[in-house]
C-alpha positions, 0 to 999 in steps of 0.5 A, spaced: 499 500 499 502 506 497 504 512 503 498 516 499 493 510 499 495 509 507 493 516 508 486 516 505 485 510 509 486 513 516 482 519 514 476 514 512 477 511 518 477 517 522 470 520 518 467 513 520 469 514 528 467 521 527 460 520 525 459 515 530 461 519 536 456 524 533 450 520 532 452 518 539 451 524 542 445 527 539 441 520 540 443 521 548 436 522 551 437 527 556 443 531 553 442 534 546 435 532 545 432 535 552 426 539 551 426 546 555 420 547 559 419 555 559 413 555 563 407 552 567 400 554 568 395 551 573 387 553 572 383 551 577 375 551 576 369 547 578 368 545 571 375 542 571 383 543 572 387 545 567 395 545 567 399 547 562 406 546 560 410 550 555 416 548 552 421 550 546 420 543 542 414 539 541 413 534 548 413 526 548 410 523 554 406 517 557 400 517 561 397 512 566 392 512 572 394 509 578 389 507 583 388 507 591 389 512 592 388 516 585 393 518 582 395 521 575 402 520 572 406 523 567 412 521 564 416 526 560 421 524 556 428 528 554 425 533 558 430 538 562 429 538 570 429 545 571 427 550 576 420 551 572 418 544 573 421 544 580 416 550 581 410 547 579 408 543 586 407 550 589 402 552 584 397 548 587 392 551 592 388 548 597 381 550 593 384 546 587 377 542 586 381 536 583 388 536 585 391 535 592 398 536 590 403 534 585 410 532 586 416 533 580 422 529 579 427 525 575 425 518 574 430 515 571 435 518 566 432 522 561 425 522 563 422 527 569 415 524 572 410 528 575 405 525 580 399 528 581 395 526 587 388 527 586 382 529 591 377 525 586 376 520 581 377 524 574 377 523 567 383 526 564 384 529 557 391 529 555 394 532 549 399 537 546 398 543 542 403 546 536 405 554 537 400 559 536 399 566 538 404 568 543 405 561 545 410 555 543 409 548 544 404 546 550 402 539 553 395 540 556 393 536 562 385 537 563 382 533 569 375 533 568 370 529 574 369 522 573 361 525 574 360 531 570 358 537 573 351 539 572 350 546 569 342 546 572 345 546 579 346 553 580 339 554 577 335 550 582 337 555 587 333 560 585 325 559 587 320 559 581 314 563 582 310 559 578 312 552 582 311 556 588 304 558 586 303 550 584 305 547 590 311 545 587 319 544 590 323 550 589 327 549 583 322 546 578 320 550 572 313 549 569 308 554 566 302 555 570 296 556 565 291 562 567 284 561 567 280 564 561 275 570 563 268 569 563 267 575 558 269 575 551 271 582 552 279 583 554 280 585 561 282 593 562 289 594 563 292 600 566 297 604 562 302 602 566 300 595 565 300 596 558 307 597 558 309 591 562 311 584 559 305 580 559 309 575 564 309 581 569 302 583 569 298 583 575 295 575 576 300 573 571 303 567 573 309 564 568 316 560 568 322 563 569 326 566 563 333 563 562 338 567 560 345 564 558 351 569 559 357 568 556 364 571 558 369 571 553 375 568 553 378 565 559 384 561 562 390 560 557 386 565 552 386 572 555 382 575 549 385 582 546 390 586 550 389 594 551 395 598 551 396 598 558 395 591 559 388 589 560 385 583 559 379 582 555 377 575 559 378 579 565 373 585 563 368 580 560 367 576 566 367 582 571 361 585 566 358 578 565 357 577 573 354 584 574 349 582 569 348 576 572 347 579 579 342 584 575 337 578 572 337 574 578 334 580 582 329 580 578 323 574 580 321 572 573 328 571 570 334 567 572 341 566 569 348 562 568 355 563 566 358 559 562 364 560 566 365 563 573 372 564 574 379 565 569 379 558 566 378 556 558 371 554 555 371 552 548 366 555 544 362 548 542 362 547 549 359 554 551 353 553 547 352 546 549 352 549 556 347 554 554 343 548 551 343 544 557 339 549 561 334 550 556 336 557 556 331 562 552 337 567 550 344 567 549 348 573 550 356 573 549 360 578 552 366 581 549 371 587 548 373 589 541 379 590 538 382 592 531 389 594 529 389 601 529 388 604 536 383 609 533 377 605 532 372 605 538 364 604 540 360 599 542 357 593 537 352 588 537 352 582 533 348 576 530 350 570 526 349 570 519 349 564 514 350 569 508 357 572 509 358 578 514 355 585 513 362 588 513 370 586 512 370 588 519 365 584 522 368 578 518 375 580 521 372 580 528 368 573 527 375 570 524 378 572 530 373 570 535 373 563 532 380 562 533 379 563 540 379 555 541 386 555 538 389 559 543 385 557 549 387 549 547 382 544 545 383 537 545 381 535 537 380 528 539 374 529 542 368 530 539 361 532 540 358 529 534 350 531 536 352 538 537 357 538 530 351 536 526 346 541 530 351 547 528 351 544 521 344 545 521 342 552 518 334 552 518 334 556 523 331 562 520 327 563 526 332 563 531 336 568 527 330 572 526 329 572 534 336 573 535 336 580 530 330 582 535 333 581 541 340 585 538 336 591 536 333 591 543 340 591 546 344 595 541 338 601 542 340 601 550 347 601 549 347 607 545 345 610 551 351 609 554 357 609 549 358 611 542 356 606 537 361 603 532 355 602 527 348 604 528 345 597 526 346 590 528 352 587 524 352 580 522 358 574 521 359 567 522 361 567 530 361 560 532 359 561 539 352 564 536 350 557 533 345 554 537 340 552 533 333 554 538 336 560 542 336 567 540 343 569 540 347 575 540 355 578 542 356 584 545 362 588 544 361 592 550 368 597 547 374 597 544 379 594 548 385 597 543 382 604 544 386 607 550 380 611 551 375 606 551 380 601 555 380 606 561 372 606 561 372 598 560 376 598 567 371 603 570 367 599 575 362 604 573 361 603 566 361 596 567 355 596 571 352 601 566 353 596 561 350 590 564 344 595 566 343 597 558 344 590 556 338 587 562 334 593 559 334 591 552 333 584 554 327 586 558 324 590 552 325 584 548 321 580 552 316 585 552 314 583 545 316 576 545 315 573 552 319 566 553 315 561 549 311 555 553 314 549 550 320 547 554 319 541 558 319 541 566 326 541 569 326 538 576 330 539 582 335 533 583 
């Protein structure tokens, strides 16, 4: 072998050895392939508790439920055990409905184990999300109770005047038919009686009208963010709670919130909750945003099956419908019945009633703030697609406008907005009293 051939052969051997060494370094779990966890967040709520881990790279994991006591065990492969993961146990509070505590540590080389000790039996949904908005890769642990929360529980506590008159237990809902007058002539009414909704006139006893109030966004999804850092999700929840208190103070109405805390609710689940309580109306509360800070004013939107009434309406609907991507929806779980229902566009009567409700509310909020447009607008909002419930979406003001952001943070303005929405609801019911076709909902 010549000197030149010997040199070439030596070079080949060195290259092979270098390649093998590089392969070893790259394939070592826990060395070059480690995932860095950037943040951990916990969102406890009565509906479910969500734990979110956010990282630079996609998560690889396995999961198992261990009994006696109830535990959820998550093994994270190729994850660096850093101070962020070490801080996860401290984020669990005593008031969490489902998590007793979390333990985190190295289980074996290249594997971090999370042990979640549970207060009750749960049905976990564990899934990953690709980067979107301000978030990187996410691993989501949703801990749902084995026995789902009944959305009617919050409603049955309020006595029903119709049930009380008929001797029914508190919480039941029924219509009490009134005897027809002996005379064919209508009974005389005073001007004040004529101005009242039929359900309010003296001697009339009817079922409670149920309003589903939907505070937009929540949890992982902050919604729009104002220039001074105001989160839309906080404004909408505050206004929604005020509206609920005012509705519940009326003896002939009651309300439910699709969320009563800082947690995320998927758009379709908001509709499902409203239908579960057989709501008569659905009112979604939001705080508008636009790319330019000069946009201002309040708006009311209803569903459209023929396209948006303006470019801005189409843009807004697209942004609101993207809430599921930001908030994080487990695409592996589908409600087939609801999916079929939402595709049914033969809901002409409901859409007409939505427009009537929208006009009544828009007329009232125009008295406390400038209107962005003088008419109710239409677009394809996913959260307005209940086929049997008149539904509106109220944009209370532009949170992207510095002046209106200050108003939205003001408790006085929030209260005025809740009052205006309630007046609009009452005006709608004055001409369109709740139908008597609902089935009876009994306590327990």
